[in-house]
N, C-alpha and C positions, 0 to 999 in steps of 0.2 A: 455550577451545576453538578460535573462529575465530582468534585470533594465533598458536596452535598450528600451522594448519594456512596460514596467509600464511607463519609465518617459516621452516616446512619446505618451502613452493616460493621462496622468496625464495632459499633456501638451497641450492635445485636450480639457479637460473636461471644461479646465483650460480657452483655447481662445475660443472655438469653438462661432457661432454667429448664429444664430440669439437668441440661446436660450442656453447662458450657464451654466454648472455644476459644481462651488462653487470645491474649495478644500477641504475647511472645509464642519463642519457638517454645513450646516445651519440651521438655526432658523426659514426660510420661509415656511410658513403654505404648500404654494402649488410650489412644483417644478418641470418645466420644463426639457424633454432631448432631446438631440440634436435627428438629425434625423434617424443618424447610428441605434439607439436605437428602435425607435417606430419601430408599423406594417406599413407595404406596404400598403399608399396611406395618412400616418397621418405624420402631422407635430411632433408630439411629445404626451407625454396623461401626466394628472396631476395624483400627489401621493400624496393625502393632510396626510400629516404624517408630523409631528414635530420631527426632528434627533434632540435630546439634545447633545449639545460637551462640558457642564460644561461653561457654560455661554462662551464658544468664547476660552475656555483654553487648551483645546483638540491638535491642533495641536502644542502649544506650548511645550504641556507634552510628546508627540509623538518627538519630536524631540530632547529633552532633557533626557528623560529618557529610550528612547527607541531607541540608535543610531544603535542599530541592523537589523533595520528595511531599515536604507537607506544606499545610499553608502559614504562613509566616505567624499570623496573628495568632493560633492557634500554638505554637513552638514556645512564645512566648510564655504562654501560661501552660508549660506541659509540665512542672512543678505538682499540678494539682487537678487536671484534667488530662484526658490520652489526647497528645499532639492528632490534629484532623489532617489524614493524608490528603493530599493532590491528587496523587498515577499511582497507581497500581504499573509499576514499571517491567515489563517480562522481555522485553527485546535485549540482552547482555549482550546478546549473541551478534545483535547488527553493531553495538556501543555498548559499554559498561558505565558506568557513573563515576565521575570525578568525585574526589574527599575534597572538602570543604580545605581542611590543613593545609593539605597540595595547592587548593589556587593560593589561598592566603600569600605560605612562604614562596610562592613564586612572583607571586606581585612582591610582595616587600622586597625581596632580592632583588625582582627588576629595577625599583627604587632606589637602593642602597648599592648595586654595582652598575658598571657599563659593563653589560657587554660587546664585546666587539669584533669583527670581521677576525678572524682569525686568518689570514692569510698578511696582515698587519704584524709589526715589530714591537708595539708598543706596549704597553703594561697591561691598559685593558684587555689587549688584544691576547696577550701570553694568559694573561688570569682565563681567556675563555678557554684557548686551548688547552689548557690543563682540565677542565670543566668535564670538555669532550672527551679525555681522552680517559679519564679515570671512569666517566658515563660507561663507555665502553666492557671495563673491567667490572663495574656495579653490574650493568646487564647479564653477562657469562655468568659471572656466579648467581645471580637470580635463575639462570638455565642451568645449573648444576654443571660450570665445567670452569675453563682459563683462558687466559690469552695464548698460553703456550698452548691451546688446542685449537683452537678456532679465533675465526678474525672476525669482526664486525663492521660492517660496511651499512651506514647508516642511507634510508633510500626515503622518499615521500613518505610508502605505504607499504602494509605485502606486497601488493600488486606487482608493484615496482624491482620490488627483493626479487619476486618469482621470474619477471622479465630478465632481469640480470641474469640470475643461470640460466636459464636458458640461452643466452647470447652466452657465456662461458665455456658450459658443458662443449666439451671437442665431439661432439658428436660429427662421423664419419658418414658421409653421403657415400662412401662406396657399403653398403652394406649395413649399416648403421640404423636404429632405429630409434626413435620419441613412444615412451608408453605411458599413456598415466591412464588411471583407473576410476571407476564408474561414478565414485563419489568425490572426483575433483571437481574445484571450486571453479566455473568462468574462466577464473585466471587462469588456470596452470590449464584447461582445456586451450586458452589462446595460446601457449607456446607451440601447436602444430602448426601454427602461420609461419615461427620462426626455423622450426625443424621439415617446412617443405622448401620455405628461402634456402634450407642449406641441402638441399637435395635427399634430406632423410626421410625414409619411411615413417607412416604413423599407425600406432597401435594401441588403438582402445581396448581396454579391457576388465573384466571381472577380477575384483582384489585377489580373489581364491587360484587368478589361471596365473597371476603373473610370476611366479616361480618356473610354471614352465616353458615362458617366454624369455625369461632371462639366465637358462639352461645354459652351460657351453656349448651342448652339440643344436642349440638353436641360435646362438649370436654369433655372428660376420663382422662385426664392427664397433665400433666408439659409439654406448649407446647412452641414452637417458630415460630411467624410468621419475617420474612423478606423482606422488600420491599426500594426499590430506591424513593428518597425525588422526583427525576428527572429522567426520560428515560434518557441514554445515546446516543441511537438509535434513537428517535422524537425529543426528548427536550421536551415531555408532562410529566408536572408536577402531583405528587400527593399529598394530604392531610400528614399533618402533625398531626394533629389532631387524628389518628385515636388509638391511647393507649387512649385519654380521651373516644371515643367511644364504648368501648373494656370496659372501665372504666363504663360506663353507662347501657349497659351491664348484667354486674355484680352485678350493685347496690344495688339488690335485690333479688341474686341468690344466692343459699346455697354456701357456700366456703366449699366444703369436695373432691372438682375434685382439688385442687392445692396447694403450697404449702401454710404453714401456712404464713400469712402474707402476701402471694403479691399473686395476680390474677394470674389462673391457665395459661392465655396468656403472655411470655415475648416478646416486640417489640424488633425488631433491623431496623433502619432508614440506607440505605446506603446514605449519601450525600455529596462523594465526585464530585458528578457533581451538584449538585443542592446550595451548600454552597459554590460552586466558584465564584458564580455572585449574592447571594437569600440572603436573611438576615434566619437566623435559629431562630432566639427571643427565645431562648428558654423558661425562663420566663415567656413569653405572654402566653403560654400552660400553662392550666388547669390541665393535666396531662400527663406529656413528656416521651419519649421513655425509654426504660432500656439503649439504646443501638446505640450509632450513631460513623458512620467511616465515618472520614473525610480525605482529603489528604491535605497538605502544597502546593505543587508545582500546583495543581489544581485553587487553588487561587490566589500566588503569584509568580508564574511563578520558584522559589527557596526557599528550597531548595526542591532536588528533591528525599533524603532517607529517607524522616520522614512523616510520618502517627498521626493520630490518634484516640483512643478510647476514646471513653466519654460514662465515667458508670454513672448513678445515681448513686446518695450517698445512697438513699432508698431500693435500690435493692441488694445495698453490700452484707448483710446480708447472700442472700436467694442464693447467687449462687455457683454455683458447685463445690466441692471443690476437684472433681476430676483430677488433671493434670498432662500430662503424661511425667512433665518432670521440671526441673529446675535450674538455672544457677548462676553464681557470680551474687551475689547482690541481691538475690530475698530469701533467708534463712538469718536468725541468726544464725543457728547452724547447725553442720553435721557432722559425723562420716564416718568412712572409710569405714569399714569392716561389717556394717548390712543397714535395710532399716533405719535409724531416721534421721531427719532431722525437722528442725521447720521455716515455711514459718514467714516470716515479717508480719508487723501488716495493715500497710499501704498498699491498693490495687496497687498503682502504684509501689512504688518497688515491689511488690508480682507478676506481671506481666511485669514488664521489666526487664527478661531475660539478663544479662551480663550487659555488660557498655553503655547505652545508648550512643545514637549518638549525644553529647554535641556541638559538632560544630556549627552542622548545627542547634541544637536546639536557640545555640546563633543567628547562622545568622537569626532566625527567629524573634528575633528582631529588627532587622535592616530591616525586610521585611514588617511586622507589619509598623515600622515608615515611611519607603517612604509612602506603600500605604495609609496610614492616611494622610499625607503633601500632594500628587498629589490628592487623593479622598475625604477626609473627613471621609467618612464611606461608609460601605458597604448597607445602601442605596440609597446612590449616586450614585453608580454603577448603583446598582438595575435600580434605575431608568433610566439612561441613556443604558443600554444592553436592558431594554423592549421598548424604542425606537427604537434602532436598528435593533431588531427584527420582531417586526411590517414594521418596512418598508423593511426589505429584502424579509419576507414574500410577500408583495406588487409587491416589483420588479419584482421578479422570476415568481409570477402569471401571472404578464404581457407583460412575454418575450413569441412573438408567431411568429410562423413559417408567413409566407405568406398567407397562405391558415386559418387560423385563428385556428390553431390546438398549445397547447401548446407545448412550449419547454421539457418546465421542468414537472414531476410527483411529487408533494409530496407528504410526507409520516407524515398525522400530521396537526397540525397549522388548524384544520378544527371544524366545531360538538360542540364550546360550550367548548372546554376541554382548561386548561390554560395551555401553553407550553413557556418553557425557550427558552436560545439561542441556539439554537440547530435543525438544519433543515437536514432533511436527505433528496434525494432526487435522480431521474435517471431522465438522458436527454434522448427525445424521438425525432426519423425524424419526415419528414411532414408529414409524411403515419400512425403517432403516435405506430411505432416499437420502442424498447430500443433501444439506443449508449451504447453498453459499458462499463461503470463505469471504467474498467483499462484501456480504451482507451482515456478515458477524462481525467482523472487523468493523464496519460503520459505527454500529451499536455498540461494540467496547470501546469506542473515543468518545462515544457522548459519556460512558461511563466514567472516563477517568483511566481505562486499562489500554496500554501498552502493549501492544504484539506486534506481529510479523506475518502478514500474504504474500502468495504469490510462488512461486518455485524457488525462490532465495538465491540466485545464480548459480545456480549446480543444474544445468542440466541432464545428465546422467543417474542421481539419486533421484530429482523428480519424476523423469522415466521409468526407472524401478521401481518405486514405491507409487505412485499413483498408475504401473500399467498403462504409461502410454508409450506408444512405440515414434521412431523416426518421421514417421509418414505422417502419423498425427500432427507431429509439431509442425511441419512442414505447412501440410495442409490448414492448420489451424493458423499459421502467420501467414497466410496468402487469402486471409478471408480478415486479415486490419484483426488480430487476436496480436499482441503483443504486449510482451511483458509490462509489467504495472499495469494496466488499461482495468475496465470492470467486467471484462468478462469472467468469471467461474466457473458455472457450468455450461456443456455441450451434451444437449441429448441425456442429460443426469450424470454427466460423467464429469470429476471437477478438475478443470486446469490446474491448478495449484491447491497448497494449503493453508492451513495457521500454522505458527508457529511461535512457540513461547519458550525461552533461554531464560538461564538464571546464572548473578552475577555472588561475587563475594558477599555481596547487602540483600540478597533476597530472604524473605522471612518466607517461615511457615502462615501466618497470616497473607501475606500479598499471593499464594494460593488457594486459600482459601476462601476470600474476593473472587478469583477468578472460578472456582469452581460452582460458588453461588450464582455471579451471574451467566454462567452458563446454563443451572437446573434454573431460574429463573426465570428467562427468556427461551429457553428453548425444551425442556422437561414439560415431554406430551404433546409437542408440536409434529402437525403435522399435514404436510403440503398438497395441496393441488395435485390431484394425478392426472394429466393432460395423456397420455401415451396410450391408452386402453380403450379408447372411441376415439369419432371422429368429430367430437364437439365435447366443448367445458362445459356443465353444467350445474359446477360448483365452486367458490374460493372459500377453505377455511381461511379462519379470524381464528387465533390463538390468543388463550388467555384472559378470557374478559368475552362471553356471552353478553348480549343485551339481556334484560328484566323481565321478568315473565309476562310484566304488564306491557311491553315495550312490546312483543311480538305476536304477530297472528300468522299462525302457522296454516294458514289459508291465503296468505300471501307471499310475497316474494323471501319473506325473509325466515327461517325455520330456526328453530336449537335442535344443536347437532351435539349428542353425546356419543362417549366421555372425552372428547376432548378438548371440550367447554368452546365449542366453533359455534358460528356461526355459518350459515350456508345461503349462497344465493339459489333461491327453487327457481324451478324451470316454469314453472307455473304459472306465467306472467301472463296478464290478460292480454288487452289488444286496447283496451280504453284511457290508455294512459297519454296524457297530452302535458307538457312541459313548457317552463314560461322562463324565458330569458332576463336573467337580472342583470348578470352586469358583462359587457363583452370589453375585453382589455386587448392591449399589444404591448409587443418589447422592440419597439425600434432597434435597441440594442441591445443585441445576443449579451445575456448574463447581467445588464443591467436596470434599473426599477420603470417601472410597468407606467403604462398610460391608461386609464381609463377611459373609455370612448363615453363622452358626454348623452345624460341619458337623451331618449329618442333621436339621437342621430341614429341614419343609417349607416352602416359602415359595410364597404363592400369585401365580399370574398372572393379572390382572385383563383386563379390556376393554381397558384402558388401556399395559398392562406390566406388569410388575412388583412387586408392591404395594410403593406410597413411591416408587418412584425417581421420581427428577425431579419430586416433590409441589411445591416450592418456588423460586425464585429469589430473588436479591438482587440490588439495584435502584441504581442512584446516583440522589440526590435531583433531581430537573428532568429525567430522563431517563426513555427508552419503552424501552429495550434493558436486558435483563438483563446483568452484568457477565459479564464471561467470564476462566476462568483463564489461558485464552494472552496477554492484556495484563492482567491485576492477577494474576501466578503465587500473592502470598501466600494467594490462596483456596485451594491446595492443602492449605496446615495447616489447614486448619478441616476438626476430623476428628466425623465423624458416628456414631452408635449409636440404634440402637430399642431402646428398650424395650416390647414387644408385649402383655407383662400390662399397664403400666400408658397404655399408647399417649402414651410420650413420646417425643420427638426431641432428644437433647442433643446441642450441642454445646459443643466444648473448642477451646480455643489456646491455644499457649504466652504464658506470661504472663496469663492472664485466667481468673477461674472459672467453672468450665462453665455456661451457661448451658441449663435445659430448656424447651423447647415442647410442648404441647398435639397431637397432630395428629387432636381432633378440634374441626372448625370449627365446631362451638357453641359452643363454649370461647376464640374468637379473635375477637376484634374487628378486622372485615372490612371496608374501603371497595372498589369496585370501581373499577378503572382499566383504559386501555389499554396493550398492552404490544405489540412485535413481536417472535418469535421467529424465528430463521432466516428472517426476511423476511416470515413470517405479523401479518398483527394478529390478538392475542388479548386478549381480556378476562380480567382477573386480578384479582384480591383481595390490597391493597394490609395486611398483618397490622399494625394501629396499634396499636404499642408501645412506647412511647419506653425501654424496659428492653432491648428486643433489637434496635433501631435503633440505642442506643448501647453495645451489645456489639457489633455487627458494623461499627461505624465505628469502635470503637477497634483493632480486630483488623484491617482494611485498610486504615486511614488515609487514610479517604474518608468524607463524608458521604452513608450509605446506609441501605437498610432491606429489611425480608425481606416478599417477597408469596405468595402462592399458588395454584391451582386448586382452586378448595374442592367442582369435582367428583371432585376426586381422593381429597379427604379423606372425603369423603361413602359414597366406594364401595370406599375400604380400611379405611372402620370401621364399626362400629356405628352410631355418634353420627347420628342423620339420617335412619339407612337406609332409615325408613318415607317420608320425603319424595321421596327418589331414586330408590325405588322407584316413586312414584308419576311423578314426573318422566320417570322413561324409559319406564312405560308410556303415558304420553300426554304428547308434549312441547310439544304447544297449550295446556297446561296453566299450564306452566312459567310462575313471575314473574318476571322479570328482577330483581326486586331480591332475590330469592332466589339465583338460579342463572342464570352464564348462560355458552353455549357458545362456544369461538372462531368465528370470523367465515368463520374457512378451512376448507371439507371431510376437506382435507388433515390437518389436525390435530384434528379430531376426537375420532380414537380412540386419541391418543398423548397423553405427557404434555407436559414442557419437554423431551424430549429433540429432538435435532437433526433426526432423518430419519424412524425408525420409533422402534417401542416395545419391541426389545430387541440388544442386541448382543452378537456370539457371536466369541469368539476361539479356534486351537484352541493349545493346548501343542506342537503338534509347528513350528506356521509361527511360534510364539514362538521355538521351538529355532532354528530356521533363523536367523531372523533374528540371534540373538546366536552362532550360526555364524558367519554373513557379517562381524558384527564382529568375531568373533577372525580371521578372514583376514584384512580389512583391517591388525588391528593389527600382524599379521605381517610386512608388508611393510616394507620398509626405512625404516631414521627419515628419511632422506633423503626420502622421498619424501610430498607433502601427504594422501594418500589415508590414511596411518595414524590409527589414533585411541588414546584409550587404552581397555584392555580393563574394561568394566564389565558387571555383572550386571542384565539385565534383567526385572525379573519380570512376570510376566502384564498384572496389576495395572496399568502403566505406562500399557498399552493404554485403560484405563476402561470391561473389558467388563462386561454384566450374567452371562453363562456362559461360562466356562471349560470348555473340553472337552479327548478326551484319547480314546487308543484304548481301547478294552475288552479284559480281558481273557479274553474269550469265544473257545470254542477254534474255531469256523466265521468269525470273522471277523477279517478282517486285519485292517494296524495303517494308520492315517491317515496319508495323503502330505503333508507340506507346501503347502499354500494351495488345494490341491483343493476348499474346502468354498467357493470363488469359482463353483461349477461346479457346488453344492449345488441340487436345486430347492425343499424341504422337510424336516423332522424331525417325523416322528411318535414321538407319545409312547401312544401308545394309540388304540382304538376312537373315529374324530372329533374329535382331538383334537392338531390340527398346529399346528406352526409353520413357516409360509411364510418362503423366504427372498427380498426385496425388491431385491438388491442388497449392492456391497461397500461399504465402509464409507471413504469419501474423509478423509484425514487431515490434518491441518495440527501447526506446531507444539509442541503446548499437551501431546502426547505425549513431546516431548523434557521434561519440566520433573519433576523428581524429584518424586514427589507424598508425600515425606517430608521434605525440603530446601526443597524447592521452586525451588533453583536449575536454573538453563535449562541441559541439556547439547545434543551435537554429537547422541550419538546416543538411542532410534532414526530419527530422525525423517530424520538424512542417508543413515543407509543404506538404508531405505527407497524415500523420494527415488531413488537411484542403479539399485536395484533394484525396485523394484515400484511402476512405476505402469501403472494400464488410461486409454485416452485423454485423456495425459498429467493424470493425476490420480494421487495417493500414495493407494491403499490398503493397507490392513488388517483382517482380520476381516469380517462379513458381521453382516447388517440382518435383525432376525427380525418376522415377525407373527402375532398368535391368532389360527388362524381355527379358530372352534369349530362344528359341526354340529350341527342339529336342535334338542334340549332339553337339549343337554349345558353342565353348569356349565363358567367355569372351573376348572385343574387346579392343581397344584402340581408342584414340582416344587424335588430338594434334592438335594448333593453324592452320586456315586455312583448315583444316576438313570440311565436306560441312553436312547438315542434310538436309533431307525433312520431312515437316509438314503434319501432318495428322490433318486436318481442323475440325474436331469433335468436338462437346461442351465440356467443361468440366463439367462431371456429377455433383448433388448435394451430391453425396454421399461421393466424393471426399474432395466436399468443407469440409463435417461438419466433415472431418477425420482431416484437417490442421485445422479447428478450436475449435474440440473437443476432 
């Protein structure tokens, strides 16, 4: 699906007229773009930037060396057609791409030689040791220096290199300081714990303040300064001459506050991001840093298990000798029964604990060969990267809404500072409000675009550019907002950003495709504003209003301009009655649902629908339930309830059916902690090897079943007396018998995400299908075209599907008007309150029958149905019981009366935050 989008858009760039954009990295100084990318009323704009393409070789390099970017079949036909891109890869700061010739050469070498443990003395071992030694020399040459100036200590990654540097720096507890700059990666910030253990004070600082901190008059002991050569958040570069400037500060200063023979300040440069595309040229520096940390996969794409710490030879005699550990290969002698050992003299062997990753080090030779063959040198790559970065920044800055407001807010790349090939930004709507970066990323993934979102393991830069203070971060953490979760906006403020980054093989076409994606999905988008009133009365739906014959402005849906949106009107009359079409439950969270048989009455309990989401599947050694969006095979686990026998049956292709009792008393349970949607919960693991083995076989991962025993007791007669006693007097509850969730918000819901019940309307589901068909009718050369598929309403995983009733006095449901419903009344004292819209993720695009990930309906909703930057579909309901009424039952054919009050903002915030 994603590849089809990219291919169609590529074709558009190749065939657009009258202003075609070539697929190659054109060397034309002025390039005009097709009108779909242009501001309203303009036929195009010019960006006067030369985009380097290695003298016309880039397309050939990409097709021969990076086939993973393309659909394999299209590469075979590349001589006669344009190869079909499978992925627009813009996450090179995370990891760049490896060359095919590198991988093939390494595979051939592994089959023609026998790499062996270099600690042995046979021929294969000696051959391996020679390869390791030569790799050190080649790597130093790549960084513009030699073994005379620097030692290379191989590590697992750049983080391990940084940790070793922190251990080796002889920081003085009597007056020493560990100083790190605001743009430092988390791995550098983590050195403050090592400093604290040494009794050294910690000083975070802006880069502009470091020369005051390191000044002789402010230095009272041996200290360590750590900073990144390039910020991995914004791309901002920092000078490599810091060690030289410190040397100049101390040139005429007395040498009584440092280590004899070494200045009191040691310098560690984190070059993992910088060295990927920029030359270090260490021998050019009059005074080079003491330590430099680098990562191989950031530069070459592979190997991934290899980093290096470069240590300046002249600094080695002054390194701290206090290491907390030694391993095989690091000592020349050791005794068993007392504290005596002798370390090897060369720093490489002394610091490389155990056997080095010799296979990956051998792979490094092939990586260097491929790099030199394709690009010549890091200087050539840097020239290309600079041109791509300048072009990309200008392109993103040029993207505008029709009212002239920018689509992107870029962090950095201005103010005269030097920036590398990393661009952090957020998307804004036409009214300058932020669009959630998680939603942008999800949609990008659906269209085959690889980028990064979050704070990128860089707390200081994130706080600086996003204007977050430390109290904000601490408060958000206390609310359960953690790195990598789906929380992206709080009160309209972004908690992170989007990041695109470039590598040696990035092409101009990659940037053009991404820019077109942003324009097609976010130009002229206007989010629902819920901040200025007590009630929400509208929902903006982007890019595709209903046709005029489908809209009756006097009813619930009105046309809105100029944003091409439909708006949910507040003028909803009181005659709406709706009918239940289907009732469904999901006994096991994230697995296939079970539709309640027609006309069977199904109980609505105080926790939601009976047996709904009573179980979760958890991986061994994890506290989080498994989710279908990360484990699509869960959709193939079908569930069924035998209400007479109180049995849950699970089915999976190729496995025998599995029966599980729904009586808690029949299960062997063990209490444990879990987290559901950020909330801490006490759950019960079902101690059954049969169940765990069945689930593990189905999902190809070691996992087990857990439950909330409250739900089983509440839903069955088993233990009903015990449950009644517990509910009547919570003070008598024995934690050995039952435990409640620690968060009040989850006290009355099951393992569902946000509320007890999810409702969707057939009318809204049909509208989405109509949108998909509408997009599919667009010319085949358009990237917006989609395959026509039937989207069953069950794809949205609802509990209740409703439709317009045939009653004479009741009007028809209008698409999406449910967003303005306040409550549903089924009878006296029996009400389901609407708590807000259901925010959606890509899980709704996982086909529930095949487990295949489709582009629709998520991509369609993302373009047309967003509220406060969130993709929404359906509404959450919570049961409200008045007086002594017992929980009621529902079934297909039963009717509800709709209370047409507005949806409160507080409810929306509950759903979003």
